[in-house]
RODO-2510 file (C-alpha; in nm, 4 decimals, decimal comma):
residues 411
     n   res          X          Y          Z
     1     x     2,0415    -2,4759     2,0123
     2     x     2,2231    -2,1356     1,8619
     3     x     2,0372    -1,8563     1,7046
     4     x     2,0896    -1,9780     1,3601
     5     x     2,0022    -2,3355     1,4237
     6     x     1,6719    -2,1948     1,5733
     7     x     1,5989    -1,9902     1,2525
     8     x     1,6390    -2,2901     1,0190
     9     x     1,4312    -2,5147     1,2177
    10     x     1,1935    -2,2298     1,2341
    11     x     1,1980    -2,1657     0,8529
    12     x     1,1713    -2,5153     0,7615
    13     x     0,8428    -2,5596     0,9765
    14     x     0,6823    -2,2377     0,8226
    15     x     0,7861    -2,4024     0,4734
    16     x     0,6297    -2,7474     0,5727
    17     x     0,2657    -2,5832     0,6038
    18     x     0,2615    -2,3224     0,2962
    19     x    -0,1029    -2,2903     0,3022
    20     x    -0,1523    -2,2264     0,6783
    21     x     0,1722    -1,9975     0,6744
    22     x     0,0276    -1,7960     0,3976
    23     x    -0,3239    -1,7519     0,5753
    24     x    -0,1223    -1,6338     0,8923
    25     x     0,0482    -1,3746     0,6966
    26     x    -0,2555    -1,2447     0,5367
    27     x    -0,3535    -1,0173     0,8136
    28     x    -0,0059    -0,8778     0,8405
    29     x    -0,0007    -0,8295     0,4806
    30     x    -0,3085    -0,6290     0,4773
    31     x    -0,2269    -0,4365     0,7709
    32     x     0,1041    -0,3252     0,6674
    33     x    -0,0157    -0,2666     0,3187
    34     x    -0,3001    -0,0324     0,4546
    35     x    -0,0420     0,1275     0,6648
    36     x     0,1906     0,2140     0,3962
    37     x    -0,1147     0,3239     0,1525
    38     x    -0,2581     0,5395     0,4415
    39     x     0,0508     0,7187     0,5142
    40     x     0,1285     0,7921     0,1322
    41     x    -0,2409     0,9216     0,0780
    42     x    -0,2342     1,1453     0,3770
    43     x     0,1234     1,2814     0,3050
    44     x     0,0176     1,3469    -0,0513
    45     x    -0,3044     1,5494     0,0625
    46     x    -0,0448     1,7602     0,2619
    47     x     0,1585     1,8016    -0,0080
    48     x    -0,1213     1,9215    -0,2158
    49     x    -0,2578     2,1727     0,0376
    50     x     0,1269     2,3071     0,0923
    51     x     0,1159     2,3450    -0,2937
    52     x    -0,1962     2,5481    -0,2900
    53     x    -0,0931     2,7564     0,0285
    54     x     0,2395     2,8330    -0,1748
    55     x     0,0238     2,8956    -0,5034
    56     x    -0,1862     3,1556    -0,3156
    57     x     0,0898     3,3534    -0,1716
    58     x     0,2414     3,3369     0,1842
    59     x     0,1268     3,5773     0,4538
    60     x    -0,1968     3,6650     0,2754
    61     x    -0,5061     3,8516     0,3498
    62     x    -0,8115     3,9087     0,1080
    63     x    -1,0455     4,1845     0,1490
    64     x    -1,3924     4,1533    -0,0412
    65     x    -1,6521     4,3749    -0,1037
    66     x    -1,9750     4,3487     0,0985
    67     x    -2,3075     4,2366    -0,0395
    68     x    -2,6234     4,4294    -0,1679
    69     x    -2,9409     4,4036     0,0016
    70     x    -3,2500     4,3937    -0,2158
    71     x    -3,5993     4,3536    -0,0984
    72     x    -3,4697     4,1922     0,2341
    73     x    -3,2357     3,9472     0,0132
    74     x    -2,8766     3,9493     0,0664
    75     x    -2,7141     3,8953    -0,2908
    76     x    -2,3849     3,7703    -0,1745
    77     x    -2,0434     3,8988    -0,1015
    78     x    -1,8988     4,1176    -0,3925
    79     x    -2,2392     4,2253    -0,5227
    80     x    -2,1897     4,5884    -0,3477
    81     x    -1,8518     4,7299    -0,4111
    82     x    -1,8018     4,8841    -0,1026
    83     x    -1,4025     4,8823    -0,0947
    84     x    -1,1777     5,1200    -0,2838
    85     x    -0,8143     5,2073    -0,3640
    86     x    -0,8137     5,4600    -0,1188
    87     x    -0,8934     5,1374     0,1184
    88     x    -0,6136     4,9684     0,0106
    89     x    -0,3598     5,2736     0,0185
    90     x    -0,4898     5,3391     0,3628
    91     x    -0,4180     4,9710     0,4890
    92     x    -0,0701     4,9824     0,3243
    93     x     0,0085     5,3353     0,5120
    94     x    -0,1381     5,2600     0,8478
    95     x    -0,0955     4,8841     0,9190
    96     x     0,2735     4,8697     1,0218
    97     x     0,2820     4,4649     0,9599
    98     x     0,1700     4,5256     0,5939
    99     x     0,4357     4,4957     0,3033
   100     x     0,1969     4,5875     0,0028
   101     x    -0,1586     4,5944    -0,1009
   102     x    -0,2994     4,5298    -0,4241
   103     x    -0,6363     4,6450    -0,5205
   104     x    -0,7953     4,4453    -0,8225
   105     x    -1,1460     4,4285    -1,0111
   106     x    -1,2407     4,1063    -1,2316
   107     x    -1,5170     4,0108    -1,4439
   108     x    -1,5714     3,7643    -1,7227
   109     x    -1,4652     3,7964    -2,0950
   110     x    -1,4252     3,6571    -2,4114
   111     x    -1,1031     3,6757    -2,5406
   112     x    -1,0090     3,6261    -2,9256
   113     x    -0,6738     3,5664    -3,1075
   114     x    -0,6891     3,5343    -3,5047
   115     x    -0,9715     3,2487    -3,5237
   116     x    -0,9516     3,1224    -3,1828
   117     x    -1,1266     3,2363    -2,8847
   118     x    -1,1435     3,1252    -2,5142
   119     x    -1,3925     3,2604    -2,2534
   120     x    -1,1862     3,3316    -1,9137
   121     x    -1,1647     3,5886    -1,6380
   122     x    -1,0362     3,9102    -1,6810
   123     x    -0,8833     4,0815    -1,3690
   124     x    -0,7712     4,4478    -1,3466
   125     x    -0,4570     4,4437    -1,1079
   126     x    -0,1783     4,6761    -0,9880
   127     x     0,2067     4,6209    -1,0095
   128     x     0,1937     4,5375    -0,6562
   129     x    -0,0308     4,2181    -0,7275
   130     x     0,2682     4,0612    -0,8566
   131     x     0,4206     4,0901    -0,4838
   132     x     0,1141     4,0216    -0,2868
   133     x     0,0198     3,6859    -0,4789
   134     x     0,3954     3,6171    -0,5512
   135     x     0,2847     3,5731    -0,8896
   136     x     0,5513     3,6535    -1,1382
   137     x     0,5617     3,6181    -1,5102
   138     x     0,7959     3,3423    -1,6842
   139     x     0,8186     3,5542    -1,9908
   140     x     0,7847     3,9134    -2,0688
   141     x     0,7033     4,1653    -1,8261
   142     x     0,4425     4,2480    -1,5344
   143     x     0,2383     4,5420    -1,5625
   144     x     0,4104     4,8702    -1,4455
   145     x     0,3048     5,2117    -1,3040
   146     x     0,3293     5,3329    -1,6624
   147     x     0,0315     5,1095    -1,7793
   148     x    -0,1569     5,2207    -1,4808
   149     x    -0,1155     5,6144    -1,5324
   150     x    -0,1756     5,5676    -1,8886
   151     x    -0,4396     5,2984    -1,8820
   152     x    -0,2486     5,1231    -2,1638
   153     x    -0,4043     4,8207    -2,3404
   154     x    -0,1473     4,5678    -2,2473
   155     x    -0,2389     4,2051    -2,1197
   156     x    -0,0744     3,9107    -1,9322
   157     x    -0,2038     3,5717    -1,9912
   158     x    -0,2140     3,2847    -1,7824
   159     x    -0,0829     2,9389    -1,8819
   160     x    -0,4264     2,8016    -1,9504
   161     x    -0,5475     3,0794    -2,1754
   162     x    -0,1920     3,0746    -2,3462
   163     x    -0,2177     2,7153    -2,4220
   164     x    -0,5910     2,7311    -2,5511
   165     x    -0,5370     3,0715    -2,7811
   166     x    -0,1954     3,0269    -2,8728
   167     x    -0,0914     2,6757    -2,9032
   168     x     0,2514     2,6677    -2,9805
   169     x     0,2929     3,0214    -3,0802
   170     x     0,4761     3,2776    -2,8835
   171     x     0,2399     3,4786    -2,7269
   172     x     0,4616     3,7674    -2,6420
   173     x     0,3858     4,0778    -2,8764
   174     x     0,0647     3,9330    -3,0395
   175     x    -0,2578     4,0998    -3,0234
   176     x    -0,5619     3,9976    -2,8516
   177     x    -0,9238     4,1269    -2,8080
   178     x    -1,0918     4,1492    -2,4942
   179     x    -1,4578     4,2298    -2,5408
   180     x    -1,3798     4,3403    -2,8939
   181     x    -1,0968     4,5515    -2,7490
   182     x    -0,7412     4,4928    -2,8862
   183     x    -0,4735     4,4391    -2,6278
   184     x    -0,1019     4,3556    -2,6574
   185     x     0,0302     4,0603    -2,4838
   186     x     0,3406     4,1638    -2,2795
   187     x     0,3726     3,8593    -2,0246
   188     x     0,3114     3,5004    -1,9822
   189     x     0,2387     3,4167    -1,6072
   190     x     0,3687     3,1523    -1,3764
   191     x     0,1703     2,8563    -1,3843
   192     x    -0,0324     2,8415    -1,0486
   193     x    -0,2485     2,5174    -1,0856
   194     x    -0,5660     2,4403    -0,8954
   195     x    -0,6923     2,6581    -0,6066
   196     x    -0,7969     2,4732    -0,2647
   197     x    -1,1685     2,5179    -0,3982
   198     x    -1,1016     2,3444    -0,7197
   199     x    -1,0823     2,6452    -0,9791
   200     x    -0,8164     2,6958    -1,2339
   201     x    -0,6141     2,9802    -1,1385
   202     x    -0,4155     2,9900    -1,4702
   203     x    -0,7457     3,0451    -1,6573
   204     x    -0,6918     3,4340    -1,6298
   205     x    -0,6001     3,7430    -1,8062
   206     x    -0,4715     4,0395    -1,6080
   207     x    -0,4943     4,4120    -1,7599
   208     x    -0,4160     4,7167    -1,5721
   209     x    -0,6659     4,8042    -1,3093
   210     x    -0,7414     5,1609    -1,4723
   211     x    -0,7545     5,0113    -1,7978
   212     x    -1,0262     4,7608    -1,6694
   213     x    -1,2122     5,0335    -1,5297
   214     x    -1,2248     5,2798    -1,8199
   215     x    -1,2388     5,0672    -2,1173
   216     x    -1,3359     4,6966    -2,0361
   217     x    -1,5747     4,6520    -1,7204
   218     x    -1,7863     4,9339    -1,7877
   219     x    -2,0153     5,0674    -1,5065
   220     x    -1,9004     4,7793    -1,2886
   221     x    -1,7811     5,0317    -1,0413
   222     x    -2,1441     5,1538    -0,9733
   223     x    -2,1065     5,5091    -0,9942
   224     x    -1,7418     5,5165    -0,7587
   225     x    -1,4330     5,5416    -0,9872
   226     x    -1,2265     5,4424    -0,6956
   227     x    -1,4335     5,1258    -0,6133
   228     x    -1,2818     4,7656    -0,6635
   229     x    -1,3951     4,4044    -0,6011
   230     x    -1,0735     4,2994    -0,3969
   231     x    -0,7752     4,3792    -0,2143
   232     x    -0,4944     4,1566    -0,1648
   233     x    -0,2976     4,2285     0,1344
   234     x     0,0486     4,0867     0,1868
   235     x     0,1743     4,0879     0,5433
   236     x     0,5516     4,1004     0,5969
   237     x     0,7718     3,7767     0,6741
   238     x     0,7660     3,7337     1,0545
   239     x     0,4805     3,9643     1,0905
   240     x     0,1645     3,8341     1,2947
   241     x    -0,1114     3,7797     1,0480
   242     x    -0,3816     3,7540     1,3039
   243     x    -0,2670     4,1184     1,4331
   244     x    -0,2527     4,2369     1,0850
   245     x    -0,6127     4,1050     1,0301
   246     x    -0,7699     4,2777     1,3381
   247     x    -0,5791     4,6049     1,2600
   248     x    -0,7106     4,6016     0,9083
   249     x    -1,0538     4,5389     1,0163
   250     x    -1,0835     4,8069     1,2644
   251     x    -0,9195     5,0699     1,0056
   252     x    -1,1738     4,9590     0,7508
   253     x    -1,4634     4,9876     0,9888
   254     x    -1,3559     5,3476     1,1068
   255     x    -1,2768     5,4699     0,7289
   256     x    -1,6348     5,3163     0,6397
   257     x    -1,7978     5,5076     0,9591
   258     x    -1,9506     5,1703     1,0724
   259     x    -2,0977     5,1991     1,4279
   260     x    -2,0242     4,8961     1,6961
   261     x    -2,3671     4,7522     1,6356
   262     x    -2,3342     4,7441     1,2396
   263     x    -2,2032     4,4514     1,0629
   264     x    -1,8951     4,4886     0,8453
   265     x    -1,9905     4,5909     0,4804
   266     x    -1,7017     4,4112     0,3371
   267     x    -1,5459     4,0677     0,4029
   268     x    -1,1881     3,9784     0,5205
   269     x    -1,0393     3,6172     0,4540
   270     x    -0,6939     3,4598     0,5950
   271     x    -0,6515     3,1947     0,3448
   272     x    -0,3602     3,0708     0,5171
   273     x    -0,5849     2,9687     0,8000
   274     x    -0,8383     2,8092     0,5726
   275     x    -0,5971     2,6085     0,4163
   276     x    -0,4456     2,5298     0,7602
   277     x    -0,7890     2,4044     0,8631
   278     x    -0,8048     2,1793     0,5552
   279     x    -0,4507     2,0458     0,6567
   280     x    -0,5550     1,9740     0,9885
   281     x    -0,8636     1,7882     0,8552
   282     x    -0,6440     1,5845     0,5948
   283     x    -0,4127     1,4976     0,9149
   284     x    -0,7532     1,3856     1,0947
   285     x    -0,8133     1,1672     0,7824
   286     x    -0,4571     1,0228     0,7590
   287     x    -0,4726     0,9270     1,1353
   288     x    -0,8145     0,7600     1,0907
   289     x    -0,6592     0,5697     0,8102
   290     x    -0,3623     0,4584     1,0359
   291     x    -0,6129     0,3536     1,2967
   292     x    -0,7799     0,1278     1,0627
   293     x    -0,4522     0,0081     0,9395
   294     x    -0,3611    -0,0784     1,3139
   295     x    -0,6554    -0,2734     1,3433
   296     x    -0,5762    -0,4924     1,0625
   297     x    -0,2273    -0,5549     1,2230
   298     x    -0,4049    -0,6406     1,5371
   299     x    -0,6309    -0,8847     1,3411
   300     x    -0,3342    -1,0323     1,1708
   301     x    -0,1428    -1,0796     1,5032
   302     x    -0,4405    -1,2475     1,6689
   303     x    -0,4478    -1,4611     1,3493
   304     x    -0,0572    -1,5357     1,4080
   305     x    -0,1467    -1,6360     1,7679
   306     x    -0,4113    -1,8608     1,6447
   307     x    -0,1903    -2,0619     1,4273
   308     x     0,0986    -2,0612     1,6332
   309     x    -0,1264    -2,2306     1,9024
   310     x    -0,2474    -2,4722     1,6549
   311     x     0,0913    -2,5393     1,5453
   312     x     0,2098    -2,5887     1,9160
   313     x    -0,0737    -2,8629     1,9755
   314     x     0,0025    -3,0542     1,6393
   315     x     0,3942    -3,0546     1,7316
   316     x     0,3569    -3,1671     2,0905
   317     x     0,5386    -3,5102     2,0301
   318     x     0,8042    -3,3187     1,8477
   319     x     0,8448    -3,0530     2,1166
   320     x     0,8543    -3,3696     2,3967
   321     x     1,1367    -3,5425     2,1461
   322     x     1,3546    -3,2271     2,1479
   323     x     1,3344    -3,1761     2,5176
   324     x     1,4199    -3,5438     2,5595
   325     x     1,7454    -3,4915     2,3706
   326     x     1,8619    -3,1859     2,5670
   327     x     1,6762    -2,8795     2,4292
   328     x     1,6099    -2,6628     2,7062
   329     x     1,2813    -2,4407     2,7411
   330     x     1,4397    -2,1356     2,6369
   331     x     1,5576    -2,3040     2,2933
   332     x     1,1780    -2,4103     2,2294
   333     x     1,0702    -2,0688     2,3112
   334     x     1,3272    -1,8840     2,0670
   335     x     1,2192    -2,1429     1,7925
   336     x     0,8448    -2,0683     1,8102
   337     x     0,9305    -1,6987     1,8942
   338     x     1,1349    -1,6855     1,5658
   339     x     0,8457    -1,8647     1,3449
   340     x     0,6099    -1,5852     1,4740
   341     x     0,8517    -1,3114     1,4196
   342     x     0,9259    -1,4664     1,0445
   343     x     0,5672    -1,4576     0,9878
   344     x     0,5246    -1,0823     1,0576
   345     x     0,8523    -0,9801     0,8833
   346     x     0,7752    -1,1738     0,5504
   347     x     0,4414    -1,0562     0,5943
   348     x     0,5403    -0,7191     0,6196
   349     x     0,7534    -0,7295     0,3261
   350     x     0,4899    -0,8553     0,1167
   351     x     0,2696    -0,5849     0,2726
   352     x     0,5056    -0,3057     0,1817
   353     x     0,5153    -0,3983    -0,1779
   354     x     0,1029    -0,4179    -0,1538
   355     x     0,1147    -0,0804    -0,0057
   356     x     0,3473     0,1014    -0,2507
   357     x     0,1670    -0,0856    -0,5392
   358     x    -0,1917     0,0288    -0,3862
   359     x    -0,0539     0,4029    -0,3563
   360     x     0,0718     0,4179    -0,7150
   361     x    -0,2662     0,2482    -0,8206
   362     x    -0,4669     0,5314    -0,6225
   363     x    -0,2343     0,8044    -0,7840
   364     x    -0,3141     0,6679    -1,1293
   365     x    -0,6815     0,5710    -1,0932
   366     x    -0,7820     0,8859    -0,8838
   367     x    -0,5386     1,1525    -1,0239
   368     x    -0,4124     1,2184    -0,6705
   369     x    -0,0702     1,2577    -0,5687
   370     x     0,0805     1,0318    -0,3180
   371     x     0,4071     1,0353    -0,1250
   372     x     0,5763     0,7541     0,0474
   373     x     0,7653     0,8848     0,3399
   374     x     1,0958     0,7705     0,4152
   375     x     1,0384     0,6638     0,7604
   376     x     0,7321     0,4460     0,6765
   377     x     0,8666     0,1399     0,5438
   378     x     1,1001     0,0693     0,8353
   379     x     0,8441     0,1770     1,0892
   380     x     0,5869    -0,0881     0,9111
   381     x     0,8653    -0,3501     0,9721
   382     x     0,9094    -0,2401     1,3257
   383     x     0,5323    -0,2766     1,4064
   384     x     0,5273    -0,6161     1,2145
   385     x     0,8042    -0,7547     1,4169
   386     x     0,6269    -0,6099     1,7398
   387     x     0,2937    -0,7464     1,6511
   388     x     0,5160    -1,0957     1,5773
   389     x     0,6822    -1,0800     1,9300
   390     x     0,3811    -0,9982     2,1194
   391     x     0,1454    -1,2240     1,9883
   392     x     0,3902    -1,5014     1,9279
   393     x     0,5164    -1,4899     2,2664
   394     x     0,2321    -1,6814     2,4450
   395     x     0,2251    -1,9768     2,2146
   396     x     0,5941    -1,9866     2,2192
   397     x     0,5866    -1,9811     2,6202
   398     x     0,3257    -2,2625     2,6118
   399     x     0,5431    -2,4757     2,4255
   400     x     0,8617    -2,4282     2,6310
   401     x     0,6377    -2,5117     2,9508
   402     x     0,5514    -2,8602     2,8311
   403     x     0,6332    -3,1573     3,0212
   404     x     0,8676    -3,3913     2,7991
   405     x     0,7040    -3,6886     2,9149
   406     x     0,3318    -3,5874     2,8943
   407     x     0,4672    -3,4266     2,5087
   408     x     0,6083    -3,7670     2,4211
   409     x     0,2885    -3,9466     2,5515
   410     x     0,0522    -3,6955     2,3549
   411     x    -0,1554    -3,8517     2,0839
***
């Protein structure tokens, strides 16, 4: 019996027992569907983290001010402005792998335009902030050195602020009030989206750092006119981020005259490493989901084996008759093996559809991006075929080893 004939006989046998065939495929359907959905969810998580890394800016270090101690209580990072614009200049000058540094200071403020108002974050920045954070404007111009030198009252608005204050009106050239102080909008920032900790990065207004200190933030500098709350450090492409971090920490400790036994009076964060750790965690979760899908496939394979063993028992006389009219053991083996593989492949096809549908459903209900990778579908079919061959071989082998005479006598 050739392969085509064996396939026809196998498919006919599967159609004869539709309910049994459907139940045998159920485990494969669930397993393959879980495999596809797991991969899509995991790939979506990694894509989302990669977008967050790009939104923060690549090769980025953040220096934050230290914490204030009051009555034995530490009030948290940023409560004591222990870093300055001079620190930023020193890091840019003395750490060779650093491209630019961008000191900044921030606070909350009510922004008003006409009869519209919006509570947002107001941040004083320098021109280098655009390079450090890779955050250009989509319209207008970024803050320049003349704005810093003259403490001009110009502002850049994030997309969220622009949407809530101006609606369909073009913000460029419009006058807004920040803490009752008039500012001219000179640019709209590129959309950044959510940060890795869930805050809306576009809900922000940039003003010149000098303007923020002299006219908006008031006494936030705590008596030091050069103090800032954060410094963004952009490391050159190809530079060693960890080495830059070590050199920056050593330089700041030296500048702040800290003894070896004293803690840092600042906080230095490598956001790329932080998001890299999140990416690894996402990969671990993806692998866990794949493991669960593999267990489902194994259960489905065991179901196929059980169904095939029952089928061999029920069709013992049929097998004996085929052998009596000239079928060889390998013909019987191929027939039952084709049945097992057919069960797996059909179940795999349905499982792929279920997995894709589940991925889209998760994306719609949970607002979670899912990405079905190109290699996931053929890999799922390969697994399904392997399960069919592995778990279908023993029943097929058992059928091929039956004695024709005993098989014909079987009741």
